[in-house]
C-alpha positions, 0 to 999 in steps of 0.5 A: 614381707612378700613370701611363699605359702609357708608364711601364709600358713604361719598366719593361720596359727593362733599363737603366731597370729598374736605375735604377728599382730604385735609386730604389726603394731610395734614395728609396722611389719606385715606379712603379705603372702602371694600364694597365687604367684611364684617368683615369676609372677612378681616382676617382669624382667622384660619391662622392668616392672613390678607385677604387684602394688607396693604401698608407698609407705613401705620402706623395707621389703622381705622376699622369701622363696620357697617350695613353690618357686623351687620344687615345681620344676619337673627337671630338678633332680635330687639325691634319689636320682643321682650323685650330688655332682650330677644333681648340681650340674642338672639343677644349675640352669634352672636354679641360676635362672630363678636366682637371677629373677630374684636379683632382678626383683631385688634390684627393682626394689632397691631402685625404688629406694626400698631396703630389701631382705632376701630370706633363704629358706630352710630345706623343704620336703627333705630336699637339702641338696636343692635348697643348699644349691639355691642358697649358694647361687643366691649368695653368688648372684647377690655378692655385688649387691649386698650392702646397707639396703640389701640384707640376706637372712640365711634361715638354715644358718640362723636357726 
C-alpha cells in the first residue's frame, strides 16, 4: 500500500502494528507510506515513469490520497469561504488535475500488470466538501478504467 501520512501514523499504534504484522504474514500486505512525497512525487506524467521502486513480486498496489495531497493548495476554498456551488467551481481545476494525476499513476501500474486499489479517504480536518468533491471527480475520471484489475474503495461509504 502506498499512502499518505495517515497510513504512516497507523504503523505507530501498537495494536495496529500487531494487525499489520498479521496481514504481512498471512496475505503479504505491506504499508509503504511515502510521507515525503505528495501525489506528484510518485509518477512523472511527462516521461510516463514511476518515481519510486516497486518490488517485482508486488501484484496489488493500493493508492491512498490524503490531506497532504488535497489540502495544501492555498487556492482551495471551503464552506467557510463561500457557498457549495462557489467552492466546487473554485476547487474544480485543482482537484481534477490531481484526479487526472492519480488516474495516470493507476494506468501506469495497470500497464505493468498490477492490480490497483484506489482508496478514497474520509474527510480530514472537517473538509467534507473538498473530499466529497474529490471522490466525485475520482469516480468520474476512473469510470472507463474500472474492472477486474482496478478497484475503488470509497472509505467514507464503507465505514
